[in-house]
PQR file of N, CA, C, O and H, with PARSE charges and radii, in Angstrom:
ATOM      1  N   MET A   1      18.731  73.400   9.610 -0.4000 1.5000
ATOM      2  CA  MET A   1      17.492  73.162   8.343 -0.0000 2.0000
ATOM      3  C   MET A   1      18.308  73.354   7.153  0.5500 1.7000
ATOM      4  O   MET A   1      19.027  74.350   7.074 -0.5500 1.4000
ATOM      5  N   ASN A   2      18.257  72.404   6.125 -0.4000 1.5000
ATOM      6  CA  ASN A   2      18.919  72.613   5.108 -0.0000 2.0000
ATOM      7  C   ASN A   2      17.866  73.347   3.857  0.5500 1.7000
ATOM      8  O   ASN A   2      16.854  72.770   3.459 -0.5500 1.4000
ATOM      9  H   ASN A   2      17.674  71.594   6.189  0.4000 1.0000
ATOM     10  N   LEU A   3      18.182  74.307   3.492 -0.4000 1.5000
ATOM     11  CA  LEU A   3      18.036  75.006   2.552 -0.0000 2.0000
ATOM     12  C   LEU A   3      18.498  75.234   1.291  0.5500 1.7000
ATOM     13  O   LEU A   3      18.509  76.340   0.751 -0.5500 1.4000
ATOM     14  H   LEU A   3      19.004  74.776   3.815  0.4000 1.0000
ATOM     15  N   ALA A   4      18.946  74.033   0.725 -0.4000 1.5000
ATOM     16  CA  ALA A   4      19.526  73.667  -0.530 -0.0000 2.0000
ATOM     17  C   ALA A   4      18.113  74.206  -1.734  0.5500 1.7000
ATOM     18  O   ALA A   4      17.026  74.605  -1.317 -0.5500 1.4000
ATOM     19  H   ALA A   4      18.937  73.135   1.164  0.4000 1.0000
ATOM     20  N   HIS A   5      18.315  74.140  -2.580 -0.4000 1.5000
ATOM     21  CA  HIS A   5      17.068  74.378  -3.998 -0.0000 2.0000
ATOM     22  C   HIS A   5      17.670  73.870  -4.688  0.5500 1.7000
ATOM     23  O   HIS A   5      18.894  73.944  -4.786 -0.5500 1.4000
ATOM     24  H   HIS A   5      19.198  73.816  -2.919  0.4000 1.0000
ATOM     25  N   ALA A   6      16.565  72.925  -5.638 -0.4000 1.5000
ATOM     26  CA  ALA A   6      16.782  72.128  -6.562 -0.0000 2.0000
ATOM     27  C   ALA A   6      16.448  72.689  -7.916  0.5500 1.7000
ATOM     28  O   ALA A   6      15.504  72.323  -8.616 -0.5500 1.4000
ATOM     29  H   ALA A   6      15.570  72.865  -5.558  0.4000 1.0000
ATOM     30  N   ALA A   7      17.489  73.787  -8.256 -0.4000 1.5000
ATOM     31  CA  ALA A   7      17.038  74.629  -9.522 -0.0000 2.0000
ATOM     32  C   ALA A   7      17.720  74.091 -10.981  0.5500 1.7000
ATOM     33  O   ALA A   7      18.746  73.421 -11.095 -0.5500 1.4000
ATOM     34  H   ALA A   7      18.255  74.084  -7.687  0.4000 1.0000
ATOM     35  N   PRO A   8      17.126  74.424 -11.702 -0.5600 1.5000
ATOM     36  CA  PRO A   8      17.663  73.915 -13.049  0.2800 2.0000
ATOM     37  C   PRO A   8      19.133  74.123 -12.911  0.5500 1.7000
ATOM     38  O   PRO A   8      19.649  74.723 -11.968 -0.5500 1.4000
ATOM     39  N   ALA A   9      19.885  73.495 -14.088 -0.4000 1.5000
ATOM     40  CA  ALA A   9      21.225  73.281 -13.917 -0.0000 2.0000
ATOM     41  C   ALA A   9      21.310  74.564 -14.773  0.5500 1.7000
ATOM     42  O   ALA A   9      21.753  75.490 -14.093 -0.5500 1.4000
ATOM     43  H   ALA A   9      19.465  73.008 -14.854  0.4000 1.0000
ATOM     44  N   ALA A  10      21.080  74.856 -15.817 -0.4000 1.5000
ATOM     45  CA  ALA A  10      21.620  75.795 -16.742 -0.0000 2.0000
ATOM     46  C   ALA A  10      20.188  76.731 -17.275  0.5500 1.7000
ATOM     47  O   ALA A  10      19.392  76.209 -18.056 -0.5500 1.4000
ATOM     48  H   ALA A  10      20.720  74.104 -16.370  0.4000 1.0000
ATOM     49  N   VAL A  11      19.962  78.247 -16.721 -0.4000 1.5000
ATOM     50  CA  VAL A  11      19.240  78.956 -17.075 -0.0000 2.0000
ATOM     51  C   VAL A  11      19.531  80.121 -17.613  0.5500 1.7000
ATOM     52  O   VAL A  11      20.431  80.678 -16.984 -0.5500 1.4000
ATOM     53  H   VAL A  11      20.608  78.671 -16.087  0.4000 1.0000
ATOM     54  N   ASP A  12      19.074  80.832 -18.680 -0.4000 1.5000
ATOM     55  CA  ASP A  12      19.917  81.793 -19.116 -0.0000 2.0000
ATOM     56  C   ASP A  12      18.581  82.781 -19.692  0.5500 1.7000
ATOM     57  O   ASP A  12      17.557  82.280 -20.157 -0.5500 1.4000
ATOM     58  H   ASP A  12      18.343  80.379 -19.191  0.4000 1.0000
ATOM     59  N   GLU A  13      18.781  84.085 -19.579 -0.4000 1.5000
ATOM     60  CA  GLU A  13      17.617  84.759 -20.315 -0.0000 2.0000
ATOM     61  C   GLU A  13      17.147  84.442 -21.611  0.5500 1.7000
ATOM     62  O   GLU A  13      18.022  83.923 -22.305 -0.5500 1.4000
ATOM     63  H   GLU A  13      19.612  84.492 -19.201  0.4000 1.0000
ATOM     64  N   GLY A  14      16.067  84.583 -22.156 -0.4000 1.5000
ATOM     65  CA  GLY A  14      15.602  84.255 -23.295 -0.0000 2.0000
ATOM     66  C   GLY A  14      15.044  82.943 -23.351  0.5500 1.7000
ATOM     67  O   GLY A  14      14.186  82.692 -24.197 -0.5500 1.4000
ATOM     68  H   GLY A  14      15.356  85.005 -21.592  0.4000 1.0000
ATOM     69  N   MET A  15      15.530  81.875 -22.350 -0.4000 1.5000
ATOM     70  CA  MET A  15      15.037  80.543 -22.487 -0.0000 2.0000
ATOM     71  C   MET A  15      13.333  80.495 -22.188  0.5500 1.7000
ATOM     72  O   MET A  15      12.812  81.431 -21.581 -0.5500 1.4000
ATOM     73  H   MET A  15      16.227  82.079 -21.662  0.4000 1.0000
ATOM     74  N   THR A  16      12.695  79.579 -22.563 -0.4000 1.5000
ATOM     75  CA  THR A  16      11.260  79.075 -22.154 -0.0000 2.0000
ATOM     76  C   THR A  16      11.591  77.986 -21.376  0.5500 1.7000
ATOM     77  O   THR A  16      12.457  77.140 -21.600 -0.5500 1.4000
ATOM     78  H   THR A  16      13.118  78.819 -23.056  0.4000 1.0000
ATOM     79  N   CYS A  17      10.809  78.077 -20.414 -0.4000 1.5000
ATOM     80  CA  CYS A  17      10.785  76.996 -19.183 -0.0000 2.0000
ATOM     81  C   CYS A  17       9.123  76.982 -18.715  0.5500 1.7000
ATOM     82  O   CYS A  17       8.294  77.846 -19.002 -0.5500 1.4000
ATOM     83  H   CYS A  17      10.105  78.764 -20.232  0.4000 1.0000
ATOM     84  N   THR A  18       8.959  76.069 -18.125 -0.4000 1.5000
ATOM     85  CA  THR A  18       7.964  75.990 -17.360 -0.0000 2.0000
ATOM     86  C   THR A  18       7.655  75.932 -15.779  0.5500 1.7000
ATOM     87  O   THR A  18       8.344  75.462 -14.874 -0.5500 1.4000
ATOM     88  H   THR A  18       9.632  75.367 -17.892  0.4000 1.0000
ATOM     89  N   VAL A  19       6.310  76.604 -15.740 -0.4000 1.5000
ATOM     90  CA  VAL A  19       6.457  76.568 -14.053 -0.0000 2.0000
ATOM     91  C   VAL A  19       5.007  76.093 -13.460  0.5500 1.7000
ATOM     92  O   VAL A  19       3.890  76.582 -13.630 -0.5500 1.4000
ATOM     93  H   VAL A  19       5.751  76.985 -16.476  0.4000 1.0000
ATOM     94  N   ALA A  20       5.499  74.785 -12.584 -0.4000 1.5000
ATOM     95  CA  ALA A  20       4.450  74.004 -12.388 -0.0000 2.0000
ATOM     96  C   ALA A  20       3.294  74.393 -11.983  0.5500 1.7000
ATOM     97  O   ALA A  20       2.324  73.795 -12.447 -0.5500 1.4000
ATOM     98  H   ALA A  20       6.406  74.388 -12.445  0.4000 1.0000
ATOM     99  N   ASP A  21       3.095  75.361 -11.131 -0.4000 1.5000
ATOM    100  CA  ASP A  21       1.901  76.013 -10.535 -0.0000 2.0000
ATOM    101  C   ASP A  21       1.798  77.224 -10.788  0.5500 1.7000
ATOM    102  O   ASP A  21       2.082  78.071  -9.940 -0.5500 1.4000
ATOM    103  H   ASP A  21       3.884  75.847 -10.754  0.4000 1.0000
ATOM    104  N   GLY A  22       1.305  77.580 -12.196 -0.4000 1.5000
ATOM    105  CA  GLY A  22       1.021  78.942 -12.809 -0.0000 2.0000
ATOM    106  C   GLY A  22      -0.477  79.385 -12.483  0.5500 1.7000
ATOM    107  O   GLY A  22      -1.486  79.135 -13.143 -0.5500 1.4000
ATOM    108  H   GLY A  22       1.075  76.892 -12.884  0.4000 1.0000
ATOM    109  N   TRP A  23      -0.377  80.029 -11.423 -0.4000 1.5000
ATOM    110  CA  TRP A  23      -1.777  80.856 -10.897 -0.0000 2.0000
ATOM    111  C   TRP A  23      -2.381  81.511 -11.893  0.5500 1.7000
ATOM    112  O   TRP A  23      -3.576  81.783 -11.775 -0.5500 1.4000
ATOM    113  H   TRP A  23       0.442  80.232 -10.887  0.4000 1.0000
ATOM    114  N   TRP A  24      -1.789  81.816 -12.848 -0.4000 1.5000
ATOM    115  CA  TRP A  24      -2.218  82.899 -14.151 -0.0000 2.0000
ATOM    116  C   TRP A  24      -2.957  82.001 -14.994  0.5500 1.7000
ATOM    117  O   TRP A  24      -3.324  82.433 -16.087 -0.5500 1.4000
ATOM    118  H   TRP A  24      -0.819  81.595 -12.944  0.4000 1.0000
ATOM    119  N   SER A  25      -3.245  80.785 -14.655 -0.4000 1.5000
ATOM    120  CA  SER A  25      -3.652  79.634 -15.915 -0.0000 2.0000
ATOM    121  C   SER A  25      -4.957  79.756 -16.426  0.5500 1.7000
ATOM    122  O   SER A  25      -5.952  80.004 -15.744 -0.5500 1.4000
ATOM    123  H   SER A  25      -2.947  80.434 -13.767  0.4000 1.0000
ATOM    124  N   LEU A  26      -4.918  79.505 -18.107 -0.4000 1.5000
ATOM    125  CA  LEU A  26      -6.002  79.932 -18.561 -0.0000 2.0000
ATOM    126  C   LEU A  26      -7.395  79.055 -18.563  0.5500 1.7000
ATOM    127  O   LEU A  26      -8.336  79.213 -19.341 -0.5500 1.4000
ATOM    128  H   LEU A  26      -4.110  79.303 -18.660  0.4000 1.0000
ATOM    129  N   ASP A  27      -7.295  78.111 -17.523 -0.4000 1.5000
ATOM    130  CA  ASP A  27      -8.180  77.021 -17.443 -0.0000 2.0000
ATOM    131  C   ASP A  27      -8.816  77.249 -16.224  0.5500 1.7000
ATOM    132  O   ASP A  27      -8.176  77.049 -15.192 -0.5500 1.4000
ATOM    133  H   ASP A  27      -6.530  77.983 -16.891  0.4000 1.0000
ATOM    134  N   PRO A  28     -10.018  77.650 -16.170 -0.5600 1.5000
ATOM    135  CA  PRO A  28     -10.662  78.191 -15.111  0.2800 2.0000
ATOM    136  C   PRO A  28     -11.460  76.742 -13.934  0.5500 1.7000
ATOM    137  O   PRO A  28     -12.015  76.663 -12.838 -0.5500 1.4000
ATOM    138  N   GLU A  29     -11.020  75.802 -15.104 -0.4000 1.5000
ATOM    139  CA  GLU A  29     -11.124  74.535 -14.018 -0.0000 2.0000
ATOM    140  C   GLU A  29     -10.110  73.991 -12.849  0.5500 1.7000
ATOM    141  O   GLU A  29     -10.148  73.354 -11.796 -0.5500 1.4000
ATOM    142  H   GLU A  29     -10.570  75.866 -15.995  0.4000 1.0000
ATOM    143  N   ARG A  30      -9.128  74.691 -13.765 -0.4000 1.5000
ATOM    144  CA  ARG A  30      -7.672  74.313 -12.946 -0.0000 2.0000
ATOM    145  C   ARG A  30      -7.002  75.341 -12.842  0.5500 1.7000
ATOM    146  O   ARG A  30      -6.232  75.773 -13.700 -0.5500 1.4000
ATOM    147  H   ARG A  30      -9.097  75.208 -14.620  0.4000 1.0000
ATOM    148  N   PRO A  31      -7.286  75.930 -11.549 -0.5600 1.5000
ATOM    149  CA  PRO A  31      -6.827  77.621 -11.675  0.2800 2.0000
ATOM    150  C   PRO A  31      -5.217  77.703 -11.386  0.5500 1.7000
ATOM    151  O   PRO A  31      -4.578  78.747 -11.521 -0.5500 1.4000
ATOM    152  N   SER A  32      -4.602  76.343 -10.930 -0.4000 1.5000
ATOM    153  CA  SER A  32      -3.146  75.989 -10.994 -0.0000 2.0000
ATOM    154  C   SER A  32      -2.542  75.178 -11.677  0.5500 1.7000
ATOM    155  O   SER A  32      -2.511  74.112 -11.063 -0.5500 1.4000
ATOM    156  H   SER A  32      -5.121  75.495 -10.820  0.4000 1.0000
ATOM    157  N   GLN A  33      -1.908  75.094 -12.879 -0.4000 1.5000
ATOM    158  CA  GLN A  33      -1.430  74.170 -13.671 -0.0000 2.0000
ATOM    159  C   GLN A  33       0.417  74.506 -14.130  0.5500 1.7000
ATOM    160  O   GLN A  33       1.048  75.460 -13.675 -0.5500 1.4000
ATOM    161  H   GLN A  33      -1.934  75.961 -13.377  0.4000 1.0000
ATOM    162  N   PRO A  34       0.914  73.604 -14.978 -0.5600 1.5000
ATOM    163  CA  PRO A  34       2.216  74.311 -15.146  0.2800 2.0000
ATOM    164  C   PRO A  34       1.849  75.174 -16.535  0.5500 1.7000
ATOM    165  O   PRO A  34       1.033  74.833 -17.391 -0.5500 1.4000
ATOM    166  N   GLU A  35       2.688  76.402 -16.527 -0.4000 1.5000
ATOM    167  CA  GLU A  35       2.500  77.359 -17.680 -0.0000 2.0000
ATOM    168  C   GLU A  35       3.772  77.632 -18.199  0.5500 1.7000
ATOM    169  O   GLU A  35       4.712  77.837 -17.432 -0.5500 1.4000
ATOM    170  H   GLU A  35       3.352  76.679 -15.832  0.4000 1.0000
ATOM    171  N   PRO A  36       3.928  77.661 -19.586 -0.5600 1.5000
ATOM    172  CA  PRO A  36       4.984  78.332 -20.157  0.2800 2.0000
ATOM    173  C   PRO A  36       5.338  79.577 -19.706  0.5500 1.7000
ATOM    174  O   PRO A  36       4.391  80.362 -19.648 -0.5500 1.4000
ATOM    175  N   VAL A  37       6.678  80.110 -19.281 -0.4000 1.5000
ATOM    176  CA  VAL A  37       7.253  81.308 -19.287 -0.0000 2.0000
ATOM    177  C   VAL A  37       8.287  81.834 -19.988  0.5500 1.7000
ATOM    178  O   VAL A  37       8.862  80.922 -20.582 -0.5500 1.4000
ATOM    179  H   VAL A  37       7.446  79.473 -19.328  0.4000 1.0000
ATOM    180  N   LYS A  38       8.903  83.139 -20.237 -0.4000 1.5000
ATOM    181  CA  LYS A  38      10.130  83.506 -20.820 -0.0000 2.0000
ATOM    182  C   LYS A  38      10.912  84.078 -19.839  0.5500 1.7000
ATOM    183  O   LYS A  38      10.438  84.897 -19.052 -0.5500 1.4000
ATOM    184  H   LYS A  38       8.436  83.880 -19.754  0.4000 1.0000
ATOM    185  N   VAL A  39      12.383  83.628 -19.802 -0.4000 1.5000
ATOM    186  CA  VAL A  39      12.855  84.236 -18.728 -0.0000 2.0000
ATOM    187  C   VAL A  39      13.488  85.472 -19.305  0.5500 1.7000
ATOM    188  O   VAL A  39      13.984  85.494 -20.432 -0.5500 1.4000
ATOM    189  H   VAL A  39      12.768  82.962 -20.442  0.4000 1.0000
ATOM    190  N   VAL A  40      13.446  86.578 -18.426 -0.4000 1.5000
ATOM    191  CA  VAL A  40      13.876  87.813 -19.155 -0.0000 2.0000
ATOM    192  C   VAL A  40      15.056  88.305 -18.171  0.5500 1.7000
ATOM    193  O   VAL A  40      15.959  88.901 -18.760 -0.5500 1.4000
ATOM    194  H   VAL A  40      13.043  86.560 -17.511  0.4000 1.0000
ATOM    195  N   LYS A  41      15.192  88.179 -16.932 -0.4000 1.5000
ATOM    196  CA  LYS A  41      16.023  88.364 -16.273 -0.0000 2.0000
ATOM    197  C   LYS A  41      16.665  87.417 -15.045  0.5500 1.7000
ATOM    198  O   LYS A  41      15.863  86.880 -14.281 -0.5500 1.4000
ATOM    199  H   LYS A  41      14.458  87.695 -16.453  0.4000 1.0000
ATOM    200  N   LEU A  42      17.963  87.226 -14.867 -0.4000 1.5000
ATOM    201  CA  LEU A  42      18.360  86.341 -13.763 -0.0000 2.0000
ATOM    202  C   LEU A  42      18.378  87.389 -12.570  0.5500 1.7000
ATOM    203  O   LEU A  42      18.746  88.527 -12.863 -0.5500 1.4000
ATOM    204  H   LEU A  42      18.615  87.661 -15.488  0.4000 1.0000
ATOM    205  N   LYS A  43      18.094  87.179 -11.532 -0.4000 1.5000
ATOM    206  CA  LYS A  43      18.030  88.573 -10.487 -0.0000 2.0000
ATOM    207  C   LYS A  43      17.694  87.767  -9.120  0.5500 1.7000
ATOM    208  O   LYS A  43      16.509  87.482  -8.945 -0.5500 1.4000
ATOM    209  H   LYS A  43      17.795  86.254 -11.294  0.4000 1.0000
ATOM    210  N   SER A  44      18.367  87.488  -8.419 -0.4000 1.5000
ATOM    211  CA  SER A  44      18.096  87.090  -6.692 -0.0000 2.0000
ATOM    212  C   SER A  44      16.823  87.730  -6.012  0.5500 1.7000
ATOM    213  O   SER A  44      16.471  88.909  -6.020 -0.5500 1.4000
ATOM    214  H   SER A  44      19.329  87.719  -8.562  0.4000 1.0000
ATOM    215  N   LEU A  45      16.267  86.710  -5.462 -0.4000 1.5000
ATOM    216  CA  LEU A  45      14.972  87.659  -4.863 -0.0000 2.0000
ATOM    217  C   LEU A  45      15.601  88.388  -3.375  0.5500 1.7000
ATOM    218  O   LEU A  45      16.757  88.254  -2.974 -0.5500 1.4000
ATOM    219  H   LEU A  45      16.553  85.751  -5.456  0.4000 1.0000
ATOM    220  N   THR A  46      14.820  88.954  -2.892 -0.4000 1.5000
ATOM    221  CA  THR A  46      15.416  89.955  -1.579 -0.0000 2.0000
ATOM    222  C   THR A  46      15.846  89.277  -0.313  0.5500 1.7000
ATOM    223  O   THR A  46      16.500  89.793   0.593 -0.5500 1.4000
ATOM    224  H   THR A  46      13.881  89.063  -3.217  0.4000 1.0000
ATOM    225  N   THR A  47      15.374  88.011  -0.378 -0.4000 1.5000
ATOM    226  CA  THR A  47      15.860  86.657   0.670 -0.0000 2.0000
ATOM    227  C   THR A  47      17.536  86.572   0.298  0.5500 1.7000
ATOM    228  O   THR A  47      18.393  86.750   1.164 -0.5500 1.4000
ATOM    229  H   THR A  47      14.842  87.592  -1.114  0.4000 1.0000
ATOM    230  N   GLY A  48      17.770  86.353  -0.749 -0.4000 1.5000
ATOM    231  CA  GLY A  48      19.194  86.220  -1.366 -0.0000 2.0000
ATOM    232  C   GLY A  48      18.900  84.980  -2.072  0.5500 1.7000
ATOM    233  O   GLY A  48      19.869  84.625  -2.744 -0.5500 1.4000
ATOM    234  H   GLY A  48      17.075  86.209  -1.452  0.4000 1.0000
ATOM    235  N   GLU A  49      17.831  84.147  -2.158 -0.4000 1.5000
ATOM    236  CA  GLU A  49      17.691  83.121  -2.973 -0.0000 2.0000
ATOM    237  C   GLU A  49      17.742  83.239  -4.698  0.5500 1.7000
ATOM    238  O   GLU A  49      17.131  84.128  -5.292 -0.5500 1.4000
ATOM    239  H   GLU A  49      17.044  84.435  -1.612  0.4000 1.0000
ATOM    240  N   PRO A  50      18.566  82.201  -5.395 -0.5600 1.5000
ATOM    241  CA  PRO A  50      18.509  82.810  -6.733  0.2800 2.0000
ATOM    242  C   PRO A  50      17.001  82.542  -7.329  0.5500 1.7000
ATOM    243  O   PRO A  50      16.167  81.650  -7.177 -0.5500 1.4000
ATOM    244  N   GLY A  51      17.073  83.808  -8.111 -0.4000 1.5000
ATOM    245  CA  GLY A  51      15.702  84.149  -8.896 -0.0000 2.0000
ATOM    246  C   GLY A  51      15.871  84.675 -10.149  0.5500 1.7000
ATOM    247  O   GLY A  51      16.869  85.094 -10.734 -0.5500 1.4000
ATOM    248  H   GLY A  51      17.751  84.533  -8.234  0.4000 1.0000
ATOM    249  N   VAL A  52      14.286  84.541 -10.574 -0.4000 1.5000
ATOM    250  CA  VAL A  52      14.301  85.168 -12.321 -0.0000 2.0000
ATOM    251  C   VAL A  52      12.917  86.048 -12.603  0.5500 1.7000
ATOM    252  O   VAL A  52      11.769  85.895 -12.187 -0.5500 1.4000
ATOM    253  H   VAL A  52      13.475  84.200 -10.100  0.4000 1.0000
ATOM    254  N   TRP A  53      13.445  86.916 -13.383 -0.4000 1.5000
ATOM    255  CA  TRP A  53      11.867  87.672 -13.854 -0.0000 2.0000
ATOM    256  C   TRP A  53      11.674  86.951 -14.877  0.5500 1.7000
ATOM    257  O   TRP A  53      12.556  86.733 -15.708 -0.5500 1.4000
ATOM    258  H   TRP A  53      14.378  87.039 -13.721  0.4000 1.0000
ATOM    259  N   VAL A  54      10.381  86.447 -14.946 -0.4000 1.5000
ATOM    260  CA  VAL A  54       9.589  85.734 -16.165 -0.0000 2.0000
ATOM    261  C   VAL A  54       8.380  86.295 -16.292  0.5500 1.7000
ATOM    262  O   VAL A  54       7.621  86.784 -15.455 -0.5500 1.4000
ATOM    263  H   VAL A  54       9.665  86.624 -14.271  0.4000 1.0000
ATOM    264  N   GLN A  55       8.266  86.092 -18.013 -0.4000 1.5000
ATOM    265  CA  GLN A  55       7.192  86.497 -18.651 -0.0000 2.0000
ATOM    266  C   GLN A  55       6.146  85.538 -18.953  0.5500 1.7000
ATOM    267  O   GLN A  55       6.698  84.647 -19.599 -0.5500 1.4000
ATOM    268  H   GLN A  55       8.883  85.694 -18.693  0.4000 1.0000
ATOM    269  N   PRO A  56       4.795  85.244 -18.798 -0.5600 1.5000
ATOM    270  CA  PRO A  56       4.073  84.483 -19.310  0.2800 2.0000
ATOM    271  C   PRO A  56       4.279  84.266 -20.715  0.5500 1.7000
ATOM    272  O   PRO A  56       4.609  85.282 -21.329 -0.5500 1.4000
ATOM    273  N   ALA A  57       4.146  82.962 -21.545 -0.4000 1.5000
ATOM    274  CA  ALA A  57       3.846  82.728 -22.808 -0.0000 2.0000
ATOM    275  C   ALA A  57       2.801  82.890 -23.403  0.5500 1.7000
ATOM    276  O   ALA A  57       2.829  83.115 -24.613 -0.5500 1.4000
ATOM    277  H   ALA A  57       3.878  82.138 -21.047  0.4000 1.0000
ATOM    278  N   ARG A  58       1.465  82.809 -22.624 -0.4000 1.5000
ATOM    279  CA  ARG A  58       0.322  82.838 -23.200 -0.0000 2.0000
ATOM    280  C   ARG A  58      -0.523  83.517 -22.032  0.5500 1.7000
ATOM    281  O   ARG A  58      -0.115  83.903 -20.937 -0.5500 1.4000
ATOM    282  H   ARG A  58       1.442  82.627 -21.642  0.4000 1.0000
ATOM    283  N   GLY A  59      -2.010  83.566 -22.644 -0.4000 1.5000
ATOM    284  CA  GLY A  59      -2.707  84.058 -21.929 -0.0000 2.0000
ATOM    285  C   GLY A  59      -2.793  85.915 -21.359  0.5500 1.7000
ATOM    286  O   GLY A  59      -1.942  86.716 -21.748 -0.5500 1.4000
ATOM    287  H   GLY A  59      -2.341  83.252 -23.534  0.4000 1.0000
ATOM    288  N   LYS A  60      -3.713  86.246 -20.611 -0.4000 1.5000
ATOM    289  CA  LYS A  60      -4.091  87.493 -20.385 -0.0000 2.0000
ATOM    290  C   LYS A  60      -2.835  88.399 -19.910  0.5500 1.7000
ATOM    291  O   LYS A  60      -2.802  89.626 -19.999 -0.5500 1.4000
ATOM    292  H   LYS A  60      -4.404  85.596 -20.295  0.4000 1.0000
ATOM    293  N   LEU A  61      -1.941  87.684 -19.459 -0.4000 1.5000
ATOM    294  CA  LEU A  61      -0.986  88.224 -18.595 -0.0000 2.0000
ATOM    295  C   LEU A  61       0.713  88.464 -19.272  0.5500 1.7000
ATOM    296  O   LEU A  61       1.729  88.821 -18.677 -0.5500 1.4000
ATOM    297  H   LEU A  61      -1.968  86.687 -19.386  0.4000 1.0000
ATOM    298  N   THR A  62       0.489  88.073 -20.878 -0.4000 1.5000
ATOM    299  CA  THR A  62       1.868  87.833 -21.483 -0.0000 2.0000
ATOM    300  C   THR A  62       2.547  89.209 -21.590  0.5500 1.7000
ATOM    301  O   THR A  62       3.718  89.293 -21.961 -0.5500 1.4000
ATOM    302  H   THR A  62      -0.337  87.784 -21.362  0.4000 1.0000
ATOM    303  N   ASP A  63       1.807  90.297 -21.262 -0.4000 1.5000
ATOM    304  CA  ASP A  63       2.735  91.543 -20.854 -0.0000 2.0000
ATOM    305  C   ASP A  63       3.287  91.933 -19.757  0.5500 1.7000
ATOM    306  O   ASP A  63       3.942  92.961 -19.585 -0.5500 1.4000
ATOM    307  H   ASP A  63       0.856  90.229 -20.960  0.4000 1.0000
ATOM    308  N   GLN A  64       2.984  90.971 -18.868 -0.4000 1.5000
ATOM    309  CA  GLN A  64       3.355  91.116 -17.269 -0.0000 2.0000
ATOM    310  C   GLN A  64       4.758  90.626 -16.911  0.5500 1.7000
ATOM    311  O   GLN A  64       5.305  89.956 -17.786 -0.5500 1.4000
ATOM    312  H   GLN A  64       2.452  90.136 -19.007  0.4000 1.0000
ATOM    313  N   GLN A  65       5.301  90.797 -16.007 -0.4000 1.5000
ATOM    314  CA  GLN A  65       6.621  90.275 -15.526 -0.0000 2.0000
ATOM    315  C   GLN A  65       6.386  90.021 -14.077  0.5500 1.7000
ATOM    316  O   GLN A  65       5.879  90.818 -13.288 -0.5500 1.4000
ATOM    317  H   GLN A  65       4.856  91.342 -15.296  0.4000 1.0000
ATOM    318  N   MET A  66       6.931  88.485 -13.743 -0.4000 1.5000
ATOM    319  CA  MET A  66       6.965  88.300 -12.380 -0.0000 2.0000
ATOM    320  C   MET A  66       8.503  87.768 -12.242  0.5500 1.7000
ATOM    321  O   MET A  66       9.276  87.335 -13.095 -0.5500 1.4000
ATOM    322  H   MET A  66       7.343  87.837 -14.384  0.4000 1.0000
ATOM    323  N   HIS A  67       8.684  88.024 -10.456 -0.4000 1.5000
ATOM    324  CA  HIS A  67      10.032  87.858  -9.999 -0.0000 2.0000
ATOM    325  C   HIS A  67       9.720  86.632  -9.152  0.5500 1.7000
ATOM    326  O   HIS A  67       9.266  86.807  -8.021 -0.5500 1.4000
ATOM    327  H   HIS A  67       8.056  88.376  -9.762  0.4000 1.0000
ATOM    328  N   ILE A  68       9.966  85.208  -9.693 -0.4000 1.5000
ATOM    329  CA  ILE A  68       9.792  84.118  -8.819 -0.0000 2.0000
ATOM    330  C   ILE A  68      11.429  83.526  -8.504  0.5500 1.7000
ATOM    331  O   ILE A  68      12.538  83.895  -8.891 -0.5500 1.4000
ATOM    332  H   ILE A  68      10.335  85.067 -10.611  0.4000 1.0000
ATOM    333  N   ALA A  69      10.980  82.495  -7.659 -0.4000 1.5000
ATOM    334  CA  ALA A  69      12.264  81.687  -7.149 -0.0000 2.0000
ATOM    335  C   ALA A  69      12.856  80.479  -8.309  0.5500 1.7000
ATOM    336  O   ALA A  69      12.242  79.508  -8.751 -0.5500 1.4000
ATOM    337  H   ALA A  69      10.080  82.195  -7.345  0.4000 1.0000
ATOM    338  N   LEU A  70      13.952  80.829  -8.542 -0.4000 1.5000
ATOM    339  CA  LEU A  70      14.689  80.052  -9.809 -0.0000 2.0000
ATOM    340  C   LEU A  70      14.028  78.486  -9.665  0.5500 1.7000
ATOM    341  O   LEU A  70      13.524  77.854 -10.593 -0.5500 1.4000
ATOM    342  H   LEU A  70      14.451  81.617  -8.183  0.4000 1.0000
ATOM    343  N   ARG A  71      14.152  78.075  -8.391 -0.4000 1.5000
ATOM    344  CA  ARG A  71      13.806  76.427  -8.101 -0.0000 2.0000
ATOM    345  C   ARG A  71      12.670  76.228  -8.847  0.5500 1.7000
ATOM    346  O   ARG A  71      12.451  75.085  -9.251 -0.5500 1.4000
ATOM    347  H   ARG A  71      14.561  78.588  -7.637  0.4000 1.0000
ATOM    348  N   ARG A  72      11.769  77.271  -9.157 -0.4000 1.5000
ATOM    349  CA  ARG A  72      10.110  76.763  -9.684 -0.0000 2.0000
ATOM    350  C   ARG A  72      10.080  76.662 -10.897  0.5500 1.7000
ATOM    351  O   ARG A  72       9.067  76.259 -11.470 -0.5500 1.4000
ATOM    352  H   ARG A  72      11.947  78.199  -8.829  0.4000 1.0000
ATOM    353  N   LEU A  73      11.173  77.002 -11.533 -0.4000 1.5000
ATOM    354  CA  LEU A  73      11.383  76.417 -13.243 -0.0000 2.0000
ATOM    355  C   LEU A  73      11.811  74.939 -13.484  0.5500 1.7000
ATOM    356  O   LEU A  73      12.447  74.164 -12.769 -0.5500 1.4000
ATOM    357  H   LEU A  73      11.995  77.329 -11.067  0.4000 1.0000
ATOM    358  N   SER A  74      11.298  74.807 -14.633 -0.4000 1.5000
ATOM    359  CA  SER A  74      11.629  73.355 -15.043 -0.0000 2.0000
ATOM    360  C   SER A  74      11.449  73.430 -16.643  0.5500 1.7000
ATOM    361  O   SER A  74      10.924  74.354 -17.264 -0.5500 1.4000
ATOM    362  H   SER A  74      10.781  75.436 -15.214  0.4000 1.0000
ATOM    363  N   ASP A  75      12.087  72.069 -17.245 -0.4000 1.5000
ATOM    364  CA  ASP A  75      11.994  71.826 -18.639 -0.0000 2.0000
ATOM    365  C   ASP A  75      12.676  73.372 -19.389  0.5500 1.7000
ATOM    366  O   ASP A  75      11.891  74.048 -20.055 -0.5500 1.4000
ATOM    367  H   ASP A  75      12.514  71.319 -16.740  0.4000 1.0000
ATOM    368  N   CYS A  76      13.777  73.735 -19.272 -0.4000 1.5000
ATOM    369  CA  CYS A  76      14.113  75.062 -19.742 -0.0000 2.0000
ATOM    370  C   CYS A  76      14.937  74.440 -20.845  0.5500 1.7000
ATOM    371  O   CYS A  76      15.643  73.433 -20.877 -0.5500 1.4000
ATOM    372  H   CYS A  76      14.414  73.187 -18.731  0.4000 1.0000
ATOM    373  N   HIS A  77      14.547  75.584 -21.958 -0.4000 1.5000
ATOM    374  CA  HIS A  77      15.072  75.174 -23.174 -0.0000 2.0000
ATOM    375  C   HIS A  77      15.215  76.298 -24.003  0.5500 1.7000
ATOM    376  O   HIS A  77      15.667  76.171 -25.141 -0.5500 1.4000
ATOM    377  H   HIS A  77      13.973  76.403 -21.933  0.4000 1.0000
TER
END
């Protein structure tokens, strides 16, 4: 089994990225859509997979942080 992950080439704290399946979407008609997030901290998941702590850039959860797999990020700048 190949466990290779297609993570962004260069991600650093403070960058803004997109999570393609943002479940915290603002649109009730589309409960999962691309959502912008701010990278707060780089930290592996408990499984050892590369991970990041992110904070949503819009909506009701902008004061919350989530620990997700690095491979879920795209369009980082």
